[in-house]
Each structure stands twice: as C-alpha cells, then as structure tokens.
C-alpha positions in Angstrom: 13.3 9.7 -13.2 10.8 10.4 -15.9 7.7 9.2 -14.1 6.8 7.6 -10.8 4.4 4.7 -10.5 2.2 4.7 -7.4 3.7 1.4 -6.1 7.2 2.8 -6.4 6.7 5.4 -3.8 3.5 4.4 -2.0 4.2 3.0 1.4 2.5 -0.2 2.3 0.3 0.6 5.2 -2.5 1.1 2.7 -1.2 -0.7 -0.3 -3.2 -3.9 -0.6 -6.5 -2.3 0.0 -9.0 -2.4 1.3 -12.1 -4.6 0.9 -11.2 -6.6 3.9 -13.6 -9.2 5.1 -15.6 -7.9 8.1 -15.5 -10.9 10.3 -18.2 -9.9 12.7 -20.8 -8.4 10.5 -22.0 -8.7 6.9 -22.8 -5.2 5.7 -25.7 -4.3 3.6 -25.0 -2.3 0.4 -26.2 0.9 2.1 -24.0 0.2 5.2 -21.0 -0.5 2.9 -21.5 2.7 1.0 -21.7 4.7 4.3 -18.6 3.0 5.6 -16.7 3.7 2.4 -17.8 7.3 2.4 -16.7 7.9 6.0 -13.4 6.2 5.6 -12.8 8.1 2.4 -13.4 11.3 4.3 -11.0 10.0 7.0 -8.3 9.4 4.4 -8.9 12.8 2.7 -8.5 14.7 6.0 -5.4 12.6 6.8 -3.8 13.6 3.5 -4.7 17.3 4.2 -3.0 16.9 7.7 -6.4 17.5 9.4 -5.7 14.6 11.8 -8.4 15.2 14.4 -11.3 15.3 11.8 -9.7 12.3 10.1 -9.9 10.4 13.4 -13.5 11.4 14.0 -14.6 10.2 10.6 -12.9 6.8 11.3 -14.8 6.6 14.6 -18.1 7.3 12.8 -17.2 4.5 10.3 -16.5 2.1 13.2 -20.0 2.6 14.5 -21.0 0.6 11.4 -18.2 -2.0 11.7 -14.8 -2.1 13.4 -13.0 -5.1 12.1 -11.1 -3.8 9.1 -7.5 -3.9 10.3 -6.0 -1.4 7.9 -8.7 1.2 8.8 -8.2 0.6 12.5 -4.5 1.1 12.1 -5.2 4.2 10.0 -7.4 5.6 12.8 -4.5 4.9 15.3 -2.2 6.9 13.1 -4.6 9.9 12.8 -5.2 9.8 16.6 -1.5 9.8 17.3 -0.8 12.7 14.9 -3.7 14.6 16.6 -2.0 14.1 19.9 -4.7 11.7 21.3 -2.4 9.0 22.6 -5.0 7.1 24.5 -7.2 6.7 21.5 -4.2 5.8 19.3 -3.4 2.9 21.6 -7.0 1.8 21.7 -7.1 1.4 18.0 -3.7 -0.1 17.8 -5.1 -2.8 20.1 -8.1 -3.3 18.0 -6.0 -3.5 14.9 -3.9 -6.2 16.6 -7.0 -8.1 17.6 -8.2 -8.1 14.0 -5.0 -9.4 12.5 -2.7 -6.4 12.0 0.6 -8.0 12.7 3.1 -5.8 10.8 5.5 -5.1 13.6 8.3 -4.3 11.1 6.3 -1.4 9.7 5.0 -0.3 13.1 8.6 0.4 14.3 9.4 2.6 11.3 6.1 4.4 10.9 6.8 8.1 11.7 3.0 8.7 12.2 3.5 6.9 15.6 6.6 8.7 16.7 4.6 10.6 19.3 3.9 7.4 21.1 7.5 6.2 21.4 8.3 7.9 24.7 5.5 6.3 26.6 5.4 3.2 28.8 2.3 2.1 26.7 4.4 1.9 23.6 6.9 -0.5 25.1 4.0 -2.6 26.6 2.3 -2.6 23.2 5.4 -3.8 21.4 5.8 -6.6 24.0 2.2 -7.5 23.6 2.5 -7.7 19.8 5.7 -9.7 20.1 4.0 -12.3 22.4 1.1 -12.6 20.1 3.3 -13.1 17.1 5.3 -15.8 18.9 2.1 -17.8 19.1 0.8 -17.0 15.6 4.2 -17.6 14.0 5.2 -20.8 15.9 5.2 -22.9 12.7 6.8 -20.4 10.3 10.1 -20.7 8.4 11.7 -18.1 10.7 15.1 -17.7 8.9 13.3 -17.0 5.6 10.8 -14.8 7.3 13.6 -12.8 8.9 15.3 -12.3 5.5 12.1 -11.2 3.8 11.3 -8.7 6.6 14.8 -7.2 6.3 14.2 -6.9 2.5 10.9 -5.2 3.3 12.5 -2.7 5.7 15.3 -1.8 3.2 12.6 -1.3 0.5 10.4 0.9 2.6 13.0 3.0 4.4 14.5 4.1 1.0 11.1 4.9 -0.4 10.3 7.0 2.7 13.4 9.0 2.1 12.6 9.4 -1.6 9.1 10.7 -0.9 10.3 13.1 1.7 13.0 14.4 -0.7 10.3 14.9 -3.4 8.2 16.9 -1.0 11.2 19.0 0.2 13.3 19.5 -2.9 11.0 19.3 -5.9 11.3 22.6 -7.9 14.3 23.8 -5.9 18.0 24.0 -6.6 18.6 20.8 -4.7 16.4 18.6 -6.9 19.6 16.5 -7.6 19.0 15.0 -4.1 15.8 13.4 -5.5 17.7 11.8 -8.4 20.4 10.6 -6.1 17.8 8.8 -3.9 16.0 7.5 -6.9 19.3 5.9 -8.2 19.9 4.4 -4.7 16.3 3.1 -4.7 16.8 1.3 -8.0 20.0 -0.2 -6.8 18.4 -1.5 -3.6 15.5 -2.9 -5.7 17.9 -4.8 -7.9 19.7 -6.3 -4.8 16.4 -7.2 -3.2 15.2 -8.9 -6.4 18.4 -11.0 -6.5 17.9 -12.1 -2.9 14.2 -12.9 -3.6 15.1 -14.9 -6.7 17.3 -17.1 -4.5 14.5 -17.6 -2.0 11.9 -18.5 -4.7 14.3 -20.9 -6.4 14.9 -22.7 -3.2 11.5 -22.6 -1.5 9.0 -21.6 -4.1 6.3 -19.0 -3.5 5.8 -19.0 0.3 2.3 -18.2 1.6 1.3 -16.3 4.7 1.0 -19.5 6.7 4.6 -20.2 6.1 6.3 -16.8 6.6 3.6 -14.5 7.8 1.5 -11.9 6.0 4.2 -9.1 5.8 7.0 -11.4 4.7 4.6 -12.9 2.1 3.6 -9.4 0.9 7.3 -8.6 0.5 7.5 -11.2 -2.3 5.0 -9.2 -4.2 6.6 -5.8 -3.4 10.0 -6.8 -4.7 8.6 -8.1 -7.9 6.4 -5.0 -8.4 9.5 -2.8 -7.9 11.6 -4.9 -10.4 12.1 -4.1 -14.1 9.5 -5.0 -16.7 11.3 -8.2 -17.9 11.4 -9.5 -14.3 7.8 -8.6 -13.7 6.8 -10.5 -16.8 8.9 -13.5 -15.8 7.1 -13.8 -12.4 3.6 -12.8 -13.4 2.5 -16.4 -14.3 4.0 -17.6 -11.0 2.0 -15.0 -9.1 -1.2 -16.0 -10.9 -0.6 -19.5 -9.7 0.2 -18.3 -6.2 -3.2 -16.5 -6.1 -5.0 -19.7 -7.1 -3.3 -21.5 -4.2 -4.0 -18.7 -1.7 -0.3 -17.8 -1.4 -0.8 -14.2 -2.7 -3.7 -11.8 -2.7 -5.9 -11.0 -5.8 -5.3 -7.3 -5.0 -1.6 -7.7 -5.3 -2.0 -9.5 -8.6 -4.2 -6.8 -9.9 -1.5 -4.2 -9.3 1.1 -6.4 -11.1 -1.3 -6.9 -14.0 -1.7 -3.2 -14.2 2.1 -2.5 -14.1 2.9 -5.1 -16.7 0.1 -4.0 -19.0 1.4 -0.4 -19.0 4.9 -1.8 -19.5 3.6 -3.5 -22.7 2.2 -0.2 -23.9 -1.4 -1.3 -23.1 -4.0 0.2 -20.8 -4.2 -0.8 -17.2 -7.2 -2.8 -15.9 -7.7 -1.9 -12.3 -6.5 1.7 -12.1 -3.8 1.1 -9.5 -1.0 3.0 -11.4 -0.3 6.7 -11.6 2.2 8.7 -13.7 3.7 12.1 -13.1 3.6 14.7 -15.9 6.2 17.3 -16.8 4.6 19.7 -14.3 5.1 17.1 -11.5 1.4 16.6 -11.3 0.1 13.0 -10.9 -2.6 11.5 -13.0 -4.2 8.1 -13.3 -2.5 6.2 -16.1 -4.8 5.1 -19.1 -7.3 2.4 -18.1 -9.8 0.3 -20.0 -13.5 0.7 -19.5 -13.4 3.4 -16.7 -17.2 3.1 -16.1 -16.8 -0.4 -14.6 -13.4 0.1 -12.9 -14.8 0.0 -9.3 -16.6 -3.3 -10.1 -13.3 -4.8 -11.2 -11.5 -3.4 -8.2 -14.1 -4.8 -5.8 -13.7 -8.3 -7.3 -9.9 -8.0 -6.8 -10.2 -6.8 -3.2 -9.2 -3.2 -4.0 -10.9 -0.1 -2.5 -13.0 2.2 -4.7 -11.1 4.6 -6.9 -12.6 7.6 -5.1 -10.9 6.5 -1.8 -7.7 5.3 -3.4 -7.0 8.4 -5.4 -7.6 10.6 -2.4 -4.4 9.1 -1.0 -2.6 11.0 -3.7 -4.6 14.2 -3.4 -6.7 13.4 -6.5 -10.5 13.1 -7.0 -12.3 10.5 -9.2 -14.7 11.8 -11.8 -15.3 9.1 -14.3 -16.8 11.5 -16.9 -13.9 13.9 -16.7 -11.5 11.0 -16.9 -13.0 9.8 -20.1 -12.8 13.3 -21.6 -9.1 13.5 -20.5 -8.2 10.0 -21.7 -6.9 11.0 -25.2 -4.6 13.5 -23.5 -3.5 11.0 -20.8 -2.8 8.3 -23.5 -0.5 10.8 -25.3 1.3 11.6 -22.0 1.7 8.0 -21.2 3.1 7.3 -24.6 5.6 10.0 -24.2 6.6 8.6 -20.8 7.2 5.1 -22.4 9.5 6.5 -25.1 
C-alpha cells in the first residue's frame, strides 16, 4: 500500500474527538486550556507506554472536569495497562455514567485484557448490558446488530494490520503487511455493499434509531471506501449532520479525505500520509494558522493532542516551512 491514511488504521476509541460537551460544568478558557494540556500529556505518555504517568495526568485533568466520556475511557485503559484494576473499573463506571456505551469495542479492546479474569469484569459487562437494554429500547435492533457486526469486522482487521506494521515493517516478512492490507480492502468493499443496502432501505439512521456506535459505523464504512463512493455519499452525510444524524467531526474527516482525493488540500488536518521512509506526516492543509479554530468548530480536538496519538508534534511554523515538500510528497502519493 503506497500510503496509509489515519482513518484507515486508527482505531475508533479516539476517532471522533474530542471537544465533548461537559454536561456538568462550563469551562473558562483557562480551564479548557489546562484540561487540554493535561489530557495531551496523558495521551503522549500512553503512546510512549508510560501508562502510570498517563493515568495520573488524566486524574489531574478530571479535577477540572470529569464528564468527557472518551477521556474517562482513556483513563481506564491507562489504569488497566498500569496494573491498577480498581481505578480502571472506577473510570469505566464513570465513562458509562457519562454516555460511553460502546460495548462492542469494549469486548475487543486489548488495553483491558488485564481485567478479563476478574469478577468485576463480568459484573461490569452485565451492568452495561442492563443499561443498554433501557437506553436502546426503541432502537431498530436488527439493523443495529448488523451495523455492529460490520464495525467489529472493520476494527478487528485494522488491529491486525496495525500490529503487523509494528512487527514486520522493515523485515523480511513485510509481505504479511501487504496480505493484511489486501484483506482489509476486501472487507471494506463487502462492508460498503452491506451498508449501501441498509441506506437504500432505511436512509441514514441516527443515534436515536440504532445507537451511537452503530450510527458511527455508517461513517466509518464510507470513510474506508474508495474515492468515488466517498464522493457519492458526501452530500448525504452533509444532510445527515444538519438533521443531527451524524457528527460534524465525522463530516470534517470525510471532507478532508475527499479533498485530498481530489488533489486539493485538506481543511481540518485529520489525514496523515506515510513517506517512503515509513514516517508519517500531516497531509497538506489550507491555512495552518487557523486549523485549530476550524477543528474546534467541527468538534475535533487540537492538533497538538491529535498528532500525539501518532507520535508527532504540532509546530505550525515548521509545518508551513515544510509544506512545499509535503505537497510534493502528497502529489507523488496520488500518482
């Protein structure tokens, strides 16, 4: 595969990030900056496999506010990986209380493997299941089930692909990466065919109809499709956002992907490419100076925090200096 887009391999715990509404407290600008700084450090340490410090930074952030479900879940993962099972369950409970209902992902998230052999794990799954039975009482359950299976197929293959890249890149077994990449594309095509049938029959289903994760799966499958398919469904996604059936952050990612597919610059900075040295870089973007303003309006986290998830740092001045080189690299990737 010539290049890898972030959404192609980035697993969806953190994908639609992360300016979540803090239900219990409106933060001042200073508090928001402090919170973002602390959670950025938490993510940075997680990526460096410094799980105990990552968890501590999350805890410091939660002293400011503790209602962002994705960050609460992230703290649980860091705690579990640090061997602190009690705190992991504490923050899983808080994530659940604040709307984190992705039981499909929970069951396949390897970060939480250390919790699986405990009685609390079984009790937590039962608690989440009971809660979902209430929340999802009016859902279209057959379609939700189908979408969640599509999500699981999408994510499991991508996990295997990411693990293969980490393990085999630059070795004599790099063919295993290509093999999984080919399988991933095949699964994406099958998933898109299934999704097209759902959309033709039911239209774009919102979270209130199939749940947040099944609703998110609609976006994921389109984002992983070929360019022509993405362009076909882009107008429908714009309408879905207007109706509240899709998130602005998801649309921002699709807008970026289709813009790059058209040979243009991305708008929100959600997409990365990989160069011939297997190093990732932020694909060309318009007006880098105001990128975080656009991202905030779309419900995306600051670039500094986002790029840390890929082991990169955000320096707008350096990015502008590098942009001619990055544009050349991107052009070569498209050819």
